[in-house]
C-alpha positions as CSV (number, residue, x, y, z in Angstrom):
1,M,-7.5,3.3,-25.0
2,A,-4.9,6.0,-24.7
3,K,-2.5,5.6,-21.8
4,T,-1.7,9.3,-21.5
5,G,-1.8,10.2,-17.8
6,V,-2.2,6.6,-16.5
7,V,0.4,5.7,-13.8
8,H,3.1,3.5,-15.3
9,H,4.8,2.6,-12.1
10,I,5.5,3.8,-8.5
11,E,8.8,3.0,-6.9
12,L,9.2,3.0,-3.1
13,Y,12.5,2.7,-1.2
14,V,12.0,0.6,1.9
15,S,14.1,0.1,5.1
16,D,13.8,-3.7,5.1
17,L,13.0,-5.3,1.8
18,E,12.2,-8.7,3.2
19,R,9.7,-7.3,5.7
20,S,8.1,-5.0,3.1
21,S,8.0,-7.9,0.5
22,V,6.0,-10.0,2.9
23,F,3.6,-7.2,3.8
24,W,3.1,-5.8,0.3
25,G,3.2,-9.2,-1.4
26,W,0.2,-10.3,0.6
27,L,-1.7,-7.1,0.3
28,L,-1.2,-6.6,-3.5
29,S,-2.1,-10.3,-4.1
30,E,-5.3,-9.6,-2.3
31,L,-6.0,-6.8,-4.7
32,G,-5.3,-8.8,-7.8
33,Y,-1.6,-7.9,-8.4
34,E,0.9,-10.6,-9.5
35,R,4.6,-10.7,-8.8
36,Y,6.3,-9.0,-11.8
37,Q,10.1,-8.8,-11.1
38,K,12.5,-9.9,-8.4
39,W,16.2,-9.1,-8.0
40,E,18.6,-8.9,-5.1
41,E,17.8,-5.3,-4.2
42,G,14.1,-5.2,-5.1
43,T,10.8,-6.7,-6.2
44,S,7.7,-5.5,-8.0
45,W,4.0,-6.5,-8.4
46,K,1.9,-5.7,-11.5
47,L,-1.8,-5.2,-12.2
48,G,-2.6,-4.4,-15.8
49,D,-0.1,-1.9,-17.1
50,T,0.7,-0.5,-13.7
51,Y,3.3,-1.9,-11.4
52,L,4.7,-1.1,-7.9
53,V,8.4,-1.4,-7.2
54,F,10.0,-1.8,-3.8
55,V,13.8,-1.3,-3.5
56,Q,16.0,-1.8,-0.4
57,A,17.3,1.7,0.6
58,E,21.0,1.9,1.1
59,E,22.3,1.8,4.7
60,R,23.5,5.4,4.5
61,F,20.0,6.6,3.8
62,L,18.3,4.8,6.7
63,D,19.1,7.4,9.4
64,I,16.0,9.5,8.7
65,P,12.8,7.4,8.7
66,Y,9.8,8.1,6.4
67,H,7.1,10.4,7.7
68,R,3.9,11.1,5.7
69,C,3.7,14.7,6.9
70,R,7.0,15.7,5.5
71,V,7.3,16.9,1.9
72,G,6.7,13.9,-0.4
73,L,4.2,11.0,-0.5
74,N,1.4,11.2,2.0
75,H,-0.3,7.9,1.2
76,L,-1.2,5.3,-1.5
77,A,-4.9,4.5,-2.1
78,F,-6.2,1.4,-3.9
79,Y,-9.7,0.4,-4.8
80,A,-11.3,-2.7,-3.2
81,S,-13.9,-4.6,-5.2
82,C,-16.7,-3.6,-2.8
83,R,-17.5,-2.7,0.8
84,D,-17.3,-6.4,1.9
85,H,-13.8,-6.6,0.4
86,V,-12.8,-3.5,2.5
87,D,-14.2,-5.2,5.6
88,E,-12.5,-8.5,4.8
89,L,-9.1,-6.7,4.3
90,A,-9.6,-4.7,7.5
91,E,-10.1,-8.0,9.5
92,K,-7.1,-9.6,7.8
93,L,-4.9,-6.6,8.5
94,A,-5.9,-6.6,12.2
95,R,-5.1,-10.3,12.5
96,K,-1.7,-9.7,10.9
97,G,-1.0,-7.0,13.4
98,A,-1.0,-4.1,10.9
99,A,-1.1,-0.6,12.4
100,L,-4.8,0.3,11.6
101,L,-5.4,4.1,11.5
102,Y,-8.5,5.9,12.7
103,P,-10.2,2.7,14.1
104,E,-12.8,4.7,16.0
105,Q,-14.0,6.2,12.7
106,H,-13.8,3.1,10.6
107,P,-15.1,2.6,7.9
108,Y,-16.0,6.3,7.4
109,A,-12.7,8.0,8.5
110,G,-12.7,9.7,5.0
111,G,-16.2,11.0,5.4
112,K,-19.8,9.7,5.4
113,N,-19.7,8.7,1.8
114,H,-16.2,7.3,1.7
115,Y,-16.0,3.6,2.8
116,A,-12.4,2.7,3.4
117,V,-9.8,1.2,5.7
118,Y,-6.5,3.1,6.5
119,F,-3.3,1.5,7.8
120,E,0.4,1.7,7.8
121,D,3.0,-0.5,6.0
122,P,6.2,-1.6,7.8
123,D,7.8,1.8,7.1
124,K,4.7,3.7,8.3
125,I,3.6,4.6,4.8
126,K,-0.1,5.2,5.0
127,V,-2.2,3.0,2.8
128,E,-5.9,3.3,2.0
129,I,-8.2,0.7,0.6
130,V,-11.5,2.2,-0.6
131,A,-14.7,0.7,-1.8
132,P,-16.0,2.0,-5.2
133,E,-19.2,4.1,-4.9
């Protein structure tokens, strides 16, 4: 299978690597990712040929926090295995105190044919977990 166009990796700079590693490590493990790399300033998780990298932002760049409505990344979306998986993750996220988005519209905040849970990571990066159709 050709790899042209497939995402190789995504790298995110975070305000607190330890906090983000705990959050993303749990979530990505739930989605089938495995720890790929770890070094003093960063860590990564891999699924197939794609991996996500999290790097500690330098102190001098922490003065302006991330906001998804500025130019740049709006959100990351991942597939769950099924609707039950979305529900299970939504419950676990709530128990972990994650900032769930659009709870009054859950699980159809993305539309009547889009079954998903939306939430924020520790830096308020919006994340979506969607069930396949």
